C-alpha positions in Angstrom: -12.6 -24.3 15.6 -13.3 -24.9 19.3 -16.3 -23.2 20.8 -16.2 -20.7 23.7 -19.0 -19.5 25.9 -19.9 -15.9 25.7 -17.4 -13.8 27.7 -18.2 -10.3 29.1 -16.2 -7.8 31.1 -14.0 -6.9 28.2 -13.6 -10.5 27.0 -10.5 -11.3 29.0 -9.9 -14.5 27.2 -9.3 -12.6 24.0 -7.2 -9.8 25.7 -5.1 -12.3 27.7 -4.3 -14.1 24.4 -3.6 -10.7 22.8 -1.1 -9.7 25.5 0.6 -13.1 25.5 1.1 -12.9 21.8 2.3 -9.3 22.0 4.9 -10.3 24.6 6.1 -13.2 22.4 6.5 -10.9 19.5 8.3 -8.2 21.5 10.7 -10.8 22.9 11.3 -12.0 19.4 12.2 -8.5 18.3 14.5 -8.0 21.3 16.4 -11.2 20.4 17.1 -9.7 16.9 17.8 -6.1 17.9 21.1 -4.9 16.7 23.5 -2.8 18.9 22.3 0.4 17.2 18.6 -0.4 17.7 17.3 -1.9 14.4 16.2 -5.5 13.9 17.9 -8.1 11.8 15.6 -9.7 9.2 16.1 -13.4 8.8 14.5 -13.4 5.4 15.6 -10.3 3.6 19.2 -9.8 4.9 18.7 -6.0 5.3 17.5 -3.5 7.9 13.9 -2.5 7.2 13.5 1.3 7.4 10.2 1.0 9.2 11.7 -0.7 12.3 10.8 2.4 14.3 7.1 1.4 14.1 8.0 -1.1 16.9 8.3 1.8 19.4 4.6 1.5 20.2 4.3 -2.2 21.0 7.6 -2.1 22.9 6.4 0.7 25.1 3.1 -1.0 25.5 4.8 -4.1 26.8 7.0 -1.9 29.0 3.9 -0.4 30.5 2.1 -3.6 31.1 5.0 -5.7 32.3 7.0 -3.1 34.2 10.2 -4.5 32.6 12.8 -1.9 31.7 14.2 -4.0 28.9 11.2 -3.2 26.7 11.5 0.5 27.4 15.2 0.5 26.5 14.5 -1.4 23.3 11.9 1.2 22.3 14.4 4.0 23.0 17.0 2.3 20.9 14.9 1.7 17.9 13.5 5.2 18.1 17.0 6.5 18.0 17.9 4.3 15.0 15.1 5.9 13.0 17.2 9.0 12.6 18.9 7.0 9.8 15.7 7.4 7.7 15.0 11.1 8.3 14.6 13.1 5.1 15.3 16.9 4.8 11.6 17.6 4.2 10.5 15.9 7.5 9.6 12.6 5.9 10.9 9.2 7.0 12.0 7.0 4.1 10.8 3.4 3.7 14.4 2.2 3.4 17.9 3.4 4.3 18.2 4.7 0.7 17.4 8.5 0.9 15.7 8.3 -2.4 13.2 5.6 -1.3 9.5 5.9 -0.8 8.3 8.5 1.8 4.6 7.7 2.1 5.2 5.3 5.0 6.0 8.3 7.1 2.4 8.3 8.2 2.5 4.9 9.7 5.6 5.7 11.8 4.1 8.9 12.8 0.9 7.2 14.0 3.0 4.7 16.0 5.1 7.5 17.7 2.0 9.6 18.3 0.3 6.8 20.1 3.4 6.0 22.0 3.6 9.6 23.3 -0.2 9.7 24.0 -0.4 6.4 25.8 3.0 5.9 27.3 4.7 9.3 27.3 5.1 9.2 31.1 7.7 6.4 30.5 9.9 9.0 28.7 11.9 12.0 30.0 10.9 15.5 29.0 13.8 15.9 26.5 12.7 12.7 24.7 9.1 13.8 24.6 10.1 17.2 23.2 12.3 15.7 20.5 9.6 13.3 19.4 7.0 16.1 19.3 9.3 18.2 17.1 10.0 15.3 14.8 6.2 14.5 14.6 5.4 18.1 13.7 7.8 17.9 10.7 6.4 14.6 9.7 2.8 16.0 9.9 3.8 19.0 7.7 5.1 16.5 5.1 1.9 14.4 5.1 -0.4 17.5 5.1 1.5 19.0 2.1 2.0 15.8 0.1 -0.9 13.4 0.6 -4.1 13.4 -1.4 -6.3 10.7 -2.9 -3.9 10.4 -5.8 -0.8 10.0 -3.7 0.4 6.4 -3.9 -2.5 4.1 -3.4 -5.7 4.8 -1.5 -4.3 3.4 1.8 -2.2 6.6 2.1 -5.1 9.0 2.0 -7.0 6.7 4.5 -4.0 6.5 6.9 -3.3 10.2 6.3 -6.7 11.1 7.5 -6.2 9.5 10.9 -2.6 10.4 11.2 -3.3 14.1 10.7 -6.3 14.1 13.0 -4.2 12.4 15.7 -1.3 14.8 15.2 -3.6 17.7 15.2 -4.9 16.8 18.6 -1.5 15.8 20.1 0.3 18.9 18.8 -2.6 21.3 19.1 -2.4 22.0 15.3 -5.9 22.7 13.8 -4.5 22.8 10.3 -3.5 19.1 10.6 -6.9 18.2 11.8 -8.6 20.1 9.0 -6.5 18.4 6.4 -7.2 15.0 7.9 -10.9 15.7 7.5 -10.4 16.6 3.8 -8.6 13.4 3.2 -11.2 11.2 5.0 -14.0 12.7 3.0 -12.0 12.5 -0.2 -11.7 8.7 0.4 -15.6 8.4 0.6 -15.6 8.6 -3.2 -13.6 5.4 -3.4 -16.2 2.7 -2.6 -17.5 0.5 -5.3 -21.1 0.9 -6.3 -22.3 -2.7 -6.2 -20.3 -4.3 -3.4 -19.1 -1.3 -1.2 -15.5 -2.4 -1.4 -12.8 0.3 -1.0 -10.9 0.7 -4.2 -7.8 2.6 -5.2 -5.2 -0.1 -4.7 -3.7 0.5 -8.1 -2.8 3.4 -10.4 -4.3 5.4 -12.0 -7.0 5.0 -9.4 -9.8 6.4 -11.6 -9.1 3.8 -14.2 -11.5 0.9 -14.6 -10.6 -2.3 -16.4 -12.1 -3.6 -19.6 -14.7 -5.4 -17.6 -15.5 -2.3 -15.5 -13.6 -3.6 -12.4 -12.0 -1.3 -9.8 -8.6 -1.7 -8.2 -9.3 -3.5 -4.9 -7.0 -5.3 -2.5 -8.6 -7.0 0.4 -5.5 -7.3 2.5 -4.7 -3.6 2.5 -8.3 -2.7 3.0 -9.0 -4.8 6.1 -5.6 -4.3 7.7 -4.8 -0.7 7.0 -7.3 1.6 5.2 -10.6 0.7 6.9 -9.0 0.5 10.3 -7.5 4.0 9.7 -10.9 5.4 8.6 -12.7 3.9 11.5 -10.1 5.2 13.9 -10.4 8.7 12.3 -14.2 8.6 12.8 -13.9 7.4 16.4 -11.4 10.2 17.2 -13.3 13.0 15.5 -16.9 11.8 15.9 -17.4 11.8 12.1 -20.6 9.7 11.7 -20.6 9.9 7.9 -17.1 8.3 7.7 -17.9 5.8 10.4 -21.1 4.7 8.6 -19.4 4.2 5.2 -16.3 2.5 6.6 -18.3 0.2 8.9 -20.6 -0.9 6.1 -17.6 -1.5 3.8 -15.8 -3.6 6.5 -19.0 -5.7 6.8 -18.9 -6.3 3.0 -15.3 -7.3 3.2 -16.1 -9.9 5.8 -17.6 -12.1 3.1 -13.9 -13.0 2.4 -13.0 -14.1 6.0 -12.6 -17.8 6.3 -13.7 -19.8 9.4 -10.2 -20.0 10.8 -9.7 -16.2 10.6 -7.8 -16.3 7.4 -8.4 -13.6 4.7 -9.3 -14.8 1.2 -7.2 -12.3 -0.8 -6.6 -14.9 -3.5 -7.7 -12.3 -6.1 -6.6 -8.9 -4.9 -4.6 -6.4 -6.9 -1.8 -6.7 -4.4 -2.1 -10.4 -4.0 1.7 -10.5 -4.4 1.8 -9.5 -0.7 -0.9 -11.8 0.5 -0.2 -13.6 3.7 -3.1 -15.8 4.8 -3.7 -13.8 7.9 -3.6 -10.5 5.9 -0.9 -8.6 4.1 2.8 -8.4 4.5 3.5 -4.8 5.6 0.1 -3.6 6.8 -0.9 -3.6 10.5 -3.8 -5.9 11.3 -7.6 -6.0 11.4 -8.2 -6.2 15.2 -8.5 -2.5 15.9 -11.2 -2.1 13.2 -13.1 -5.2 14.2 -13.1 -4.2 17.9 -14.3 -0.7 17.2 -17.5 -2.2 15.7 -17.8 -5.2 18.0 -19.9 -3.6 20.8 -22.8 -3.1 18.3 -22.0 -6.1 16.0 -20.8 -9.0 18.2 -19.8 -11.1 15.2 -16.8 -8.7 14.6 -15.5 -9.8 18.0 -15.6 -13.4 16.9 -13.7 -12.5 13.7 -11.0 -10.6 15.7 -10.5 -13.6 17.9 -10.3 -16.1 15.1 -7.7 -14.0 13.3 -5.8 -13.6 16.5 -5.5 -17.3 16.9 -4.4 -17.6 13.3 -1.6 -15.1 14.0 -0.6 -17.2 17.0 -0.5 -20.4 14.9 1.7 -18.6 12.4 4.2 -17.4 15.1 7.4 -19.3 15.7 10.4 -18.3 17.8 8.8 -15.0 18.5 8.3 -13.9 14.9 5.1 -13.8 12.9 5.7 -15.9 9.7 4.2 -14.8 6.4 1.7 -17.7 6.2 0.9 -21.1 7.8 3.6 -23.1 6.1 6.8 -21.1 6.2 8.1 -23.0 9.2 7.3 -26.4 7.7 8.9 -25.3 4.4 12.0 -24.2 6.2 11.5 -20.6 4.9 12.7 -17.8 7.2 10.2 -15.1 8.3 10.5 -11.4 7.4 10.7 -9.4 10.6 8.5 -6.7 9.0 5.3 -8.7 9.7 6.1 -8.7 13.4 6.8 -5.1 14.1 3.9 -4.0 12.0 1.3 -6.3 13.4 2.5 -5.8 16.9 1.2 -2.2 16.6 -2.3 -3.6 15.9 -2.2 -5.8 19.0 -1.0 -2.9 21.1 -4.0 -0.9 19.9 -6.4 -3.8 20.5 -5.5 -3.9 24.2 -6.9 -0.4 24.5 -10.4 -1.9 24.0 -10.3 -4.1 27.1 -12.7 -2.0 29.1 -15.3 -1.7 26.4 -18.6 -3.8 26.6 -17.7 -6.3 23.9 -19.1 -9.8 24.0 -16.7 -12.5 22.8 -17.9 -15.8 21.6 -15.8 -18.1 19.4 -18.8 -20.3 18.7 -20.6 -17.8 16.5 -20.5 -18.6 12.8 -18.8 -16.1 10.5 -20.4 -14.8 7.3 -18.9 -17.4 5.1 -19.7 -20.2 7.4 -23.5 -19.7 7.3 -23.9 -18.4 3.7 -25.2 -20.8 1.1 -25.4 -20.4 -2.6 -23.5 -17.9 -4.8 -22.5 -14.3 -4.0 -21.4 -12.2 -7.0 -18.9 -9.4 -6.7 -19.2 -7.7 -10.1 -16.9 -4.8 -9.0 -14.1 -7.4 -9.0 -15.5 -10.0 -11.5 -15.4 -12.6 -8.7 -17.9 -15.0 -7.3 -18.0 -17.0 -4.0 -20.0 -20.1 -3.6 -21.1 -22.2 -0.6 -22.8 -25.5 -0.4 -22.6 -28.3 2.2 -19.0 -28.2 3.7 -17.4 -26.5 0.6 -16.5 -22.8 0.2 -15.1 -21.7 -3.2 -13.9 -18.5 -4.8 -13.7 -18.2 -8.6 -12.3 -15.1 -10.3 -12.0 -13.4 -13.6 -10.7 -10.2 -12.1 -8.8 -8.3 -14.8 -7.4 -5.3 -13.0 -3.6 -5.9 -12.9 -1.4 -3.9 -10.5 1.5 -4.2 -12.9 1.3 -5.3 -16.5 2.4 -8.9 -16.9 2.1 -9.7 -13.2 -1.0 -11.9 -12.9 -2.9 -12.6 -9.8 -5.5 -15.3 -10.1 -7.8 -14.6 -13.0 -9.1 -16.3 -16.1 -12.0 -18.1 -14.4 -9.5 -19.7 -11.9 -10.5 -21.4 -8.7 -8.6 -19.1 -6.5 -9.6 -20.7 -3.2 -11.3 -23.9 -2.0 -12.2 -24.6 1.7 -13.7 -27.6 3.4 -15.3 -27.1 6.9 -13.5 -30.2 8.3 -10.3 -30.4 6.2 -9.6 -26.7 6.0 -7.9 -25.0 3.1 -7.7 -27.2 0.0 -6.5 -24.8 -2.8 -5.2 -21.2 -2.7 -3.9 -19.0 -5.5 -0.5 -17.5 -5.9 0.9 -15.3 -8.6 1.2 -17.0 -12.0 4.9 -16.2 -11.7 6.3 -15.0 -8.4 7.6 -11.5 -9.0 9.1 -9.0 -6.5 6.8 -6.2 -7.3 7.9 -4.4 -4.2 11.4 -5.7 -3.7 12.0 -4.2 -0.2 8.5 -5.3 1.0 8.6 -8.9 -0.3 10.9 -11.7 0.6 12.7 -13.7 -2.1 11.5 -17.2 -2.8 13.6 -19.2 -0.4 14.6 -22.0 -2.7 14.4 -20.2 -6.0 11.8 -22.7 -7.3 8.7 -21.0 -8.6 5.7 -23.3 -9.1 2.3 -21.6 -9.3 -0.2 -22.8 -6.7 -3.3 -21.6 -8.6 -5.4 -24.4 -10.1 -5.4 -24.0 -13.9 -5.5 -25.4 -17.3 -2.2 -25.1 -19.2 -0.8 -25.9 -22.6 2.9 -26.4 -22.8 4.4 -25.7 -26.2 7.9 -25.2 -27.4 7.2 -21.5 -27.7 5.8 -20.9 -24.2 3.4 -21.4 -21.4 -0.3 -20.9 -22.2 -2.9 -20.9 -19.5 -6.2 -19.5 -18.4 -4.3 -17.6 -15.6 -3.3 -15.0 -18.2 -6.7 -14.7 -19.8 -8.3 -11.3 -18.9 -11.4 -11.8 -21.0 -12.9 -14.7 -19.1 -16.6 -14.8 -18.4 -18.2 -16.2 -15.2 -21.7 -17.6 -14.7 -23.4 -19.7 -12.0 -26.2 -22.2 -11.8 -28.2 -23.7 -8.9 -28.9 -27.4 -8.8 -31.1 -29.5 -6.4 -27.9 -31.2 -5.1 -25.5 -28.2 -5.2 -24.3 -25.1 -6.9 -22.0 -24.7 -9.9 -19.7 -21.9 -11.1 -18.6 -21.9 -14.7 -16.0 -19.9 -16.6 -15.0 -19.5 -20.3 -11.3 -18.5 -20.8 -8.6 -18.5 -23.3 -5.2 -20.2 -23.0 -2.7 -17.4 -23.6 0.8 -16.4 -22.6 1.8 -13.6 -20.2 1.4 -11.1 -23.1 -2.1 -12.5 -23.7 -1.1 -14.0 -27.0 -2.4 -17.4 -28.2 -0.3 -20.3 -29.2 1.2 -20.3 -32.7 -1.4 -22.9 -33.9 -4.3 -20.6 -33.0 -6.6 -19.7 -30.2 -7.7 -22.3 -27.7 -10.5 -21.7 -25.3 -11.5 -23.7 -22.3 -14.7 -24.2 -20.3 -14.2 -24.7 -16.6 -16.8 -26.0 -14.3 -16.7 -26.0 -10.5 -19.5 -28.0 -8.8 -20.1 -28.0 -5.1 -22.2 -30.8 -3.7 -23.1 -32.1 -0.3 -20.2 -34.5 -0.1 -17.9 -33.7 -3.1 -16.4 -30.9 -5.2 -15.7 -31.5 -8.9 -13.7 -29.4 -11.3 -14.0 -30.2 -15.0 -11.9 -28.7 -17.8 -13.1 -28.9 -21.4 -10.9 -27.2 -24.1 -12.5 -26.1 -27.4 -10.1 -28.0 -29.5 -7.4 -30.7 -29.0 -3.9 -30.3 -30.2 -0.8 -32.5 -30.6 0.9 -30.5 -27.9 0.1 -31.5 -24.3 -2.5 -29.7 -22.2 -3.3 -30.5 -18.6 -5.5 -29.6 -15.6 -3.1 -28.7 -12.8 -4.6 -28.9 -9.3 -2.1 -27.9 -6.5 -3.5 -29.2 -3.2 -2.5 -27.2 -0.1 -0.6 -29.6 2.1 2.3 -28.9 4.5 5.2 -31.2 4.8 4.3 -34.0 7.2 0.9 -34.8 5.9 0.8 -38.3 4.6 0.2 -38.7 0.8 -0.8 -42.0 -0.7 -1.1 -43.0 -4.3 -3.9 -45.5 -4.1 -4.2 -46.1 -7.8 -3.2 -44.2 -11.0 -6.4 -42.2 -10.7 -6.8 -41.9 -6.9 -4.6 -40.0 -4.4 -5.3 -39.5 -0.7 -3.9 -36.9 1.7 -4.3 -37.3 5.5 -5.2 -34.0 7.1 -5.9 -33.2 10.8 -9.6 -33.2 10.1 -9.8 -36.3 8.0 -8.6 -37.7 4.7 -8.9 -35.8 1.4 -9.6 -38.0 -1.5 -8.7 -36.9 -5.1 -10.1 -38.9 -8.0 -9.8 -38.2 -11.7 -11.0 -39.7 -15.0 -7.4 -39.8 -16.2 -4.1 -40.7 -14.4 -2.9 -38.3 -11.8 0.8 -37.3 -11.8 2.8 -34.8 -9.8 4.4 -31.7 -11.3 8.2 -32.2 -11.2 9.9 -30.5 -8.3 13.1 -30.8 -6.3 11.0 -30.9 -3.1 8.3 -33.2 -1.7 6.2 -30.1 -1.4 6.3 -26.9 -3.4 6.1 -23.5 -1.6 5.0 -20.0 -2.5 5.5 -16.9 -0.3 2.1 -15.7 -1.7 -0.3 -16.9 0.9 2.6 -18.7 2.6 1.5 -22.3 1.6 3.1 -25.6 0.7 1.3 -27.7 -1.8 1.3 -30.9 -3.8 0.8 -29.9 -7.5 -1.2 -32.7 -9.1 -1.3 -32.9 -12.9 -4.0 -34.5 -15.0 -2.8 -34.9 -18.6 -5.6 -34.1 -21.0 -3.9 -34.8 -24.3 -6.4 -36.6 -26.5 -9.2 -36.4 -23.9 -12.2 -34.2 -24.5 -12.5 -33.3 -20.8 -10.7 -33.9 -17.5 -12.7 -34.1 -14.3 -11.3 -34.3 -10.8 -13.4 -34.9 -7.7 -12.4 -34.1 -4.2 -14.2 -35.5 -1.2 -13.6 -36.5 2.5 -13.0 -40.1 3.2 
C-alpha cells in the first residue's frame, strides 16, 4: 500500500478518486440501461427490482458534471420503479408482486436524498410525484418495521429512513417512529465485543456456544452507517456513541488493503471482499467519524481503492478475481455502492485529515484477540494475520459458513491474501440477491480436514462443537482447535466418530498448519489448503512436497511433510463467488500418517 502525505482541505485526493469512480460506475450503468429505464444484469439475467436506487448517484453525477445524460438516466430509472409499486405503498425487491418489501426503505432513502440534494434538477410535477410516493413508502415502513422485522439491518435503516422522511415531508410521526427504531436497536450489541447482532432469525436466539447472529458485511456497509446517519441528522448522542464504538470494534476485521474479513459471518454467503453484495458501502459511516478519529479516513480511502481495483468496464465486480475467472459481475453491486459514494462526496468540506500511510488496526496489532460473542479469534505476529473460527450460529440449517476451528482467513503483509473461506457448499440462500456459480463447479475454498468415504463428505467445516484456544510462544503465537469430522447433518462416519486437532502457528518468517486426527482409518483423510491465487500467477511444483506461487509482492512457498497434490478441477484455478476469489486447492493426503503439517513462507 503506497503512502500518502497528510492532506487537508477536505482531502481532495480522496474526493477526486471518489468522484472519478462514481462517474465510471454511472457510465457503466448508462451503457446497460434498457429502453424502459432498468439495467441489464450481466450475471443474473434479470432486472433487479432495486434498480431505482441508482437515482441518487445519477443525479449526483448530473449535478457535478452538468451533463444532461445522467439526469435523463435518473428520470428513466425512477419511472421504471413503478413496476415494483405495491398497493400498500411498499416497493418490492423483485418484479414479483409477492417478493420481499423490506428493501422499500433503501429506495426511499435514495429518493429522499435525491430530492433533498438535487431536487432543483427536477420539475415541480416530478418533485410532487416523488414526495407523494415517499409518503406512502414512509407509511409502510412506519407501520411495518420493528426490531423483529427481517434482520436487524431493517430496523437500523428504518430509523434513518423515517427520520429523513419526517424532515423532508414535515411528518413528525415518521421522525418519532424513527427514534423508537434507533433506540430499539441499542439492545442489539453484543456484551463482550460490541458487535451489532440480529443478522439471523429468531434474533433473540443464541447458539449452543452462546454466540449471537452477527454479519460483518451488513453491519459495516448498511446498519452502522444508517445508525450514524440517524444520529447525525437528529443530534442523538446516545445512538452516535454506541454506533461509533461498535464501528471501531468492527474495524478489527478490516485488512490492510481495505478488504473486510467477513470469512465467518452469518451472511457470509453474500460476502464480497470489499463488503457485501447488496448493501451500500462503508464510506459514509467512516467519514462521519473521521474528523475526530483520523484512522477512519485512512480506512475509507483504502476501501475506496479496493473498490476501484474490483471495477472493470464500469461495473463493480463481486470480489477481486471475477474478471480473471471470466465471471460476469452483478449490476446490483454498482447501483447500491454508487449511493455510498454519492453520499461520501457530501463530506468534502469537512475538516478531515487523509493519510494513506497510517496503519490500520489489524496492521499494528500483535498477539491474539478473542471474540467470544462469535467464537472467533484473530492472531497477528510478524507479517502474518490469521482468523480462526468455531462460530456456530448458522443463518440456515445445513448452510455452513466457516466453522469447526477452520482457518477462515490468512494474510501476509507483502504477499497479501493467502487463504479465504467460502461456504462449505455454495448455496443460493437469497436466489435473487446472489449470482449463480458461473461454471457450475463448486469447490470449497476454506482450509479444512476432510474424510472422503463412500457414504459422504466428513469435515471439520460441519462441526459446530469445536473448541478454540491460544498460546503465546517466544517466537510466535499459536491458535488451536479441536473439532469433529462430520457430514452436513453433523453426523459421524459409519465407522464412528473422528476428531481432529488443528494447530495454526504464526512465526516471524513462516506460518504452519498441522492436522492430527484422533484415529486413522482405511478411508482416505486429507488436509486441504486452497491458496488464493488468480489466473496468471505462476505456479511451480519444485518437488513432491514443495510448491511455489509467484505473487506481486514475492514468492509464496508451500512445503509439507507429505506429497502435495491438487484437488481435481476442470480449471487451472477454482473460483467461488463468496469472497470473489480464485484459488489453487492443494491436498495433502494423510492416510496412514499421524499428522500432516504444511508451512507457508515468503521466498
